[in-house]
N, C-alpha and C positions, 0 to 999 in steps of 0.2 A: 660692601662687596660680598659679604657672606650671605646676606639676604637675597641678593640677586642670584647667587649660585644655587641657593636652596630652591628658589622659584623656578629656575631653569631646569634643575633636576626633577622637580615635581611635574613640570609640564612635559618633559621628555618621558618620564615614567608613565604619565597618563596616556600620551600618544602611543607608546609602545604597548601598553596594556590594551588599549582599544584596538590596535592593529591585530594583536594576538587573538582577542575575542572575536573579531570579524573573521579571521582565518578559520578558527575552530567552528564558528557558527556556519560558515559557508560549507565546510566539509560535512558537517552533520546534516545540513539541508540537502546536499547532493546525495548523501547516503540514503536518507529517507525517501528522496525522490526516486532513486533506483529501486528501492524496495517496493514502493507503491506501484511503479511501472511493472515490476515483476509480478506483483499480486494481481494487477488488472489483466495482464496478458495471460496468466494462468486461468483466471476466471473467464476470459473470452474463449479459451480453447475448450472448456468444459461443456458448454451448451452444444457444441457441434457433435460431441459424442452422445449427448442426451437426445438429440434430434433424430437419431436413427430410429426407424420404425421397429417395434418389437416383432419377432418372428411369430406368426400366427399359423398354427397347424390347420390346414384345410380339411383334415379328416374329422374334425370335431363338429358335431351337429349344432343346431340352433338351440338357444336357451328357451325353455318353455316355462311359463309362470303358471303354477297350479293354484287353483282356488279350493278352499275347503268347502265341502257341501255338508250341511247338517241335516 
């Protein structure tokens, strides 16, 4: 009878431990998933600001390439 009780306790502890590990693992995965989504949405917004054309002053003349004459 004692051996049966020990086996039952060991099996119950194993299942309880595996359940707790699954719950902790799922929470960690969801947290990492939210962080990755936040990172990718932040990166998606950055190129829209970079795509704006820089302001070019129309009063500046053309570039002239000078060659040296010896």
